[in-house]
N, C-alpha and C positions, 0 to 999 in steps of 0.2 A: 059281184061285177063292179059295183061302184068303188069298192075298196081296191080292186085290181086296177081300175082306171086311175084312181088317185095315186096308187103306187107308181104306175107308169108315168103319170104326169110329174110326180115328184122326182122320179129318176131322170126323166128328160130335162126337167128344170135344173136339177143338180149338174147334169152333164153339160147343159148349156152354160151354167154359171162357171163351171170349171173351164170350159172352152174360152169363155169371155175373159176370165181372170188370167188364163195362160196367155191369151193374145195381148192383154194389157201389159202383162209383165214383160213379154218379148219386146213390145214397143218401147216400154220404159228403159229396158236395158239397152235397146238400140239407141235411144236418145242419149243415155248416159255415155255410151261408147263414143257416139259422135262428138258429144261435148268434150270428152277427155282427149279425143284425137285433135279437136280444134285447139284445146289448151296446150297439148303437147307440141303441136305444130308451132303455136305462138311462142312457146318457151324455146323451141329449137331455133326459130327465126331470131328471137331476141339474143340467144346465146351466140348465134353466128354473127349477128351485128356487133355484139360486144367483143367477140373474138377478133373480128376484123378491125375494130377500133384499137384493141390492145396490140394487135399485130402491127398496125401502123405506128402506134406510139413507141413500141419497142424498137421498131426499125429506125424511127427518128432518133431514139436514145442511143442506139448502137452507132448510128452515123455520127451523132454528136461526140460520143466517147472516142470513136475512131479518129475524128477530127482533132480532138484534144490531144490524144496520144501522138498523132502525127506532128502537131505543133510542138509538144514536149520533146519528141525525138529530134525534130529539126533544130530546136533550141540547144539541146544537149550536144548534138553533132556540131553545131556552130561553136559551142564553148570548147569542145574537144579540139576542133580545128584551130581555134585561137590559142589554146594552151600549147598545142604541138608547135604552132608557129613561134610562140614565145620561147619554148624550150629550144627550138632550132636556133633562134637568135642568140640565146644564152650559150649554147654549145659552141656556136661560131665565135662568139666573143671570147669564151674560155680558150678555145683553140688558138686564137690570135694571141691571147695573154701568155699561153704556154710557149708559144713560139718566141715571143719577146723575152720571157724568162730564160728560156733555153739559150738564147743568144747572149743574155747578160751573164748567165752561169758560165758559158764558155769563155767569156771575156775575163770573169773573175778567176776562173781556173788558171787562165794564162797568167794573170797578175800574181796569183798565189805561187805559181811555179817560179816566177821571177823573184818574189819575196823570199821564198825558200832558198834560192841560190844566194841571195844577199845575206840571209841569216846564217847560212853555213859559213860564209866568209867571216862574218862578224864573230860567230861562235869560236871559230879557230883563233881569231885575234884575242878574244876574251880568255880562252884557255891558255894562250901564250902569256898574257898579262897575269893571269892567276898564278902561273908557275913563277913568274918574276916576283909577284907580291909575296908568295909563300917563302921564297928564298929571302926576301927583304925582312918579312916578319920573323922568320927564324933567326936571322942575324940580329934583329932588334931585341928579340927575347933573350938571346945569349948576352947581349950587352946589358939589358936590364938585370938579368940574374947576377952578372958580375958587379953591377953598381949597387943593387939592393941586398946582395947576399941572401936572396930568397929563391927557392925553386918555384916553378910554375904552379905546382900543386899547393904550396904554401900560400902563394899569392891568391890563388882561386879560393882557398879556404877563408882567408881574411876578408876578401870581397864578399863571399857568400855569407859569412857571419854578420858583416856590416849590413848587407841587404836584409837578412832575417830580422835583425834588431829594428831596422828602419820600418820594415813592413809590419812587425808586431806593434810598434808604436803607433803607426797610422791606423792599423786595424783596431787597436784598443781605443784610440781617440774616436774613431767612427762608431764603434760599439757603445762607447760612453754617451755619445750624442743621441743615438737611437734609444738607449735605456732612459736617458733623461726625458726625452720626449714621451716615451711610453709611460713613465712615472707621472708626468703631468696629466696625461689623458686618463690613466687608470687609478691613480692613488686616491683621488677624492671619493669615487664611488666605492672602491673596495674597503677603504677605511670606514666609510659611513655604514656599510652593511655589517661588517664584522664588529665594529665597536658598538653599534647600537644593539646588536644581538647579545654581546657579552654583558654590556652595562644593564640591559633590561632583564638579565637572568641572574638572580641571586638566591642560591639555595644553600642550606647547611650540608656539610659533608660529615658523615659519621664514620668512624673507623671501627669495623666489627672485629672481634677477636674470636678465638675458638672456645672460650670458656664463659660460663655465666655463674655468678655467685648468688646463692639463695640464703638469705639470713633466716635463722631460726631463733626461737625464744630461749632455748636452753640446750646445753649439750646432751641432756638426757634423751632428747628427740632423736639423736643420731643412732642410738641403739635400736629404737623402734623402726627407723628407716632401714637399718641393716637387717633386722629381723633374726629369728632363730636360725642359726647356722647360715646366715646370709641369704635366706630364701626371698625376703622382701626386695633387697637391692638387686638380686639376680632377676627377679620377675620384672622389676621396674626397668632395668637396662634392656631386657629382652623386648619389652613392650614399646620402649621409646627409641631404642638404638643409640642411646647416649650413655657415656661412661659417667658414673657417679663416684666422686672422690670424697670420701669422708676421712679427714685427717685431723691434725691437732689444731687447725684454725678455729678459734673460739667462735661459737654461735654462727657457723657458716658451713654450707655444703656446696661443693664445686661441681658443676655439670660441664662436661667436656664433650664436644663434637664439632666436626667441621661443618655440618649442616645446621645453619642458623634456625631453620624452621623446626627441626627436631629438638634443638635446644630450647626453643620457646615453648613447645608442647610439653617437654619434660619439666621446665621451670614452673609453668602454670599448674600442671597436674600435681607435682610434688607439693606446691604451696597449698592446693586444695586438700590433699591428703593429710597434710600436717594440721590444717585448720579443722578438718573433720575428725581427726583422731583415729579413724579406722584405717589401719594400714595392714593389708594382707594381699596375697597375689590376686585373688578374684576382684577385690575392690580396686587394686591398682590397674588391672586391665580395663575395668569399667570406666574409671575416671580418665585414663589416658585416651580411650576411644572417644569419650564425650568431648574432651578438650581438643582433640585433633579435628573432630567435626566442626566445633565452634570456630577454631582458627581457620579452617578451610573456608567457611562462610565469611569470616572476617577478611580473608584475603580478597574475596569478591568485592566487599565494600571498599577495601583499600584501592583495588583496581578502579572501581567506579569513581572514587574521589580523585584519583590521578587523571581520569578522563575529564571530570568536571573542571579540574584545575587547568587543563589544556583546552577546554571548550570543545571536546569531542563527544561522540555518541555512536551507538550502533556496533559495539565490539562484543563478540561472542563471550558468554559467561566463562567458558573454559580458558579463553585468553585472559579475561579479567582475573581469574584465579591465579594464573601464572604471573600476571603483572603484580598482584598483591604479594605473591611469594618472593618477589625481588626484594621486598623490605628486609628479608632475613638473609640476603646474600650480599657479598661484597666482592669487588674485583680490584686487586692491588690496594686493598684498604679503603676503597671508595664504595659507598653504599650504592647498589645497583639501581634501586628504585629512584633515588634522588638523581643519580646520573642519567637515567633514561628520561625522567621528566625534564631535566635540564637540556638534554639533547633534543627533545621534542620542541621545547621553547626556541632553542637556537635555530633549529631547522625551519620552524614555522616563520620566525622573524626574517631569516635570509630569503626564504621562498617568497614571502610577501613583498620584500624589497625588489626581487627579480621578476615579479609578476607571475609566479607559478602558483599552483594549488597549495595554499597554506595548510588546509585540512589534511590532505594526503601526506604532506611533509611532516606534520606533527605526529600523525599515526605511525609513520615509518620511524621517526625518531624515538617515540615511546616504546615501540615493539622491536627495535633493532637488536637488542641483546636477549630477547625472550628465549632463545635457544639454550641459554646458559642454565635456566631453571627447569628445563625438561628433565624427565627421569634419566639418571645417568646410564641406564641400560641402553639408551639410544646412542649409537656411535656416530661420529662425524663431527666436522667443525660446527660451532654453535650458530654461525651465520646460515649455513645450509639447513641445519635443523629448524631454525626459525623460519626460513624461507618455505620449507615444506609444510610447516605447521600453519602459517597464516594462509597459504594457498588452500589448505584443507578447510579452513573456516571462511573461504570466499572473500578474503581481503582483495582490494584493488591490485591489479598486476603491477602498477607503478610502486605501490607500497611493498609488495612481495619482492620485487627486484631490488629495491633499495636495501631491504633487510639482508638479502642473500649476497649482495655485492659490496657491502660496506667494508669487508676485508678482502675484496677482489677475488673471492672464490668463484664468482660467475661474472660475466661482462656487465658493465653498467649500461642500462638502456634509456634512462631518463636523467635530466639534471638533478632531480630530487635525490637520486642515489649519491651523486657527488656531494650534495649538501649534507646528507646524513653522515657520510665519511668525514667531512670537514668538521661538523659539529661534534662528532664523537672524539675527534682528536683535540678539539678546543676544550671540551669538558674534561677529558682525561689529563691534558697537559697543563691546566691552570694550576698555579702554585698552591700547594696544600691539598690538591684533589686526591693524590695517590701517594702511597708509601713506596719508598725505595730503600733497599738495604744500603748501609754505609759502604760496604765493599763494592757493590755494583755501581754506586754513585761515584766513588773515587776512581774506579777503573774507567768509567765513561768520561770523566773530566780529563784523566790522563791521556786517554786515547784521542780525545778531541784536541788537546794541546800538541801531542806528538804529530798528529795529522797536519796541523798548520805548520809546524816547524820543518816538515819534510820538503817544503817548497824552497826553491833557490831564492836567496836574497832575504829570507826571514831570519831576524836575529833572535826573536823571542815571541812567545804567545801566552795568553792568560785567559783561562775560562772563568767567567764570573756569572753572577745571577743564577746560581744553581745549574750552570751548564746551558743556560738559554742564550748566552752571548759569549763570543770569544773575540778578544782583542789581539790583533797581530801587529807586532812592531817590526818594520822592515828596515834594511840598511839603505839610507838615502842615496849613497853613491852607486848602488846597483839597481834600485827600483825607483823610477820617476813617478810623477803624479798619474800619468796615463796608465802605466803598467800596474800601479797600485790598485786602480779600479778593476783591471782585468784579473789581478791576483785574487781579489775578494770573490769574484765569480768562480774562479777555478777552485778555490777552497770549498765554496758552497757545493759545487758539483761533486767533489770528492767525498764530502760529508754525506750527501744524499745517496751516493753510490755504496759507501762502505759501512755506514752506521745505521742503527735503528734507534730512534729517539722519539719521545712524545712532543707534540706541538712543533715549534720551529726554533731554529738557532740563528741568531744574528751574528754576522761576521763583520768586524770593523777593522780595517787596515789603517795603521797609523804610520805616517812618514813625516819625520821632522829633521831639520838640520840645526844643530846647536854650535855656536861659535863661542868659546870660553877664553877669556883673558884675565889676567890678574894684575892689578895695579899695586905696586910695591913702593 
């Protein structure tokens, strides 16, 4: 029973605790709800107040904006009204001006009509007078023909010839004055540049031939060079590409070839074979191969020396080898290496005087004829071959253009190209630089003299200084001093047009009057 009572009490207490907890929870939730409602109401009130405030502010801002827009509109409308009023005034003024101009135009038109009438009357009078004058002129011409015994055409021709001679004399005098003034301005600088370049360049010129002579100790060696049934000489010629001439010349063997480099290879190789004493086909091929390799390397050193002499650097080894090979080539009897070095110096000097890049000018001058030593299997002008070659080895475009255009195969793009062309002509035209056959030399001088004699008023002409100057003697009664100056320039123009020549030709016109009397 006590246990049951305790259980009942415990259950009752638990129920009471649950009821009390439930009641407290409901009260707490009610308080929380009331508090949330109060806060929500406060937030709503605050939001309404803020919204009301914002509404008033926006209304005020809208009113202000509307007021500003209204002011801007009123101002713009006022400007438009003023502008329209101004345009109306201008249109009115233009209309008044047009009315005045129309009135003036009508008056002028009336005056023009009156003037036209007057002109028609005057034209009729002039035509009448012209007819009278024509008849008078015709009568006078007939009288003049009877008096002078000349027709009108003959008189016109005489007058025309006199006018031509007078105009020629005046034009020649004017041209002479212009040329004199030009010479005063240009002579000093041109002489300075050219003379300095030539005077500062002094190189030896060697004349290459097509044969080389190798001296031997005794004529017995000739038999060993020929070999049994000629096998040694055939092997040597096949290996070198050079003709070996073994004749009755005492203690000498002649090597003949147009290629100077091959001749040099053959000469050195044969000299070594003779010194060694072992001469047979296998040994010949071995020695020739070694000598060719040595000379190829020597060509590079020769090219480097040429660069050092000109103060240059940075040229590709293949180009240096070709520069060195120029030592064994000649053009019109002038050694190509010496010619190229001289052109390099001349071009560099002139470029320095003109304020251009002297280094590029020297490179172009040195390499301008490099196309001549390229393998003969490559076809085309040597200037274009050299142009493509230096482009391949990344030379400067100005250098490449100067090489390609020095014979005008391509257009010149820089002043350096013109300098290379001029230096090439100076080097080749200098007395003693190149050979010329006697027949060609005589023909050139005869053509030069005949060309000068072809002009009217020339009595004689003489080519002197190896064709570098021609002196023209004129008849003093047909050519005066002014026309003599014009004649010299006409002869120069004809020479430049019809002849090919190295360097330049000086034309001197001589006019003199001699009076001779004899005392007896």
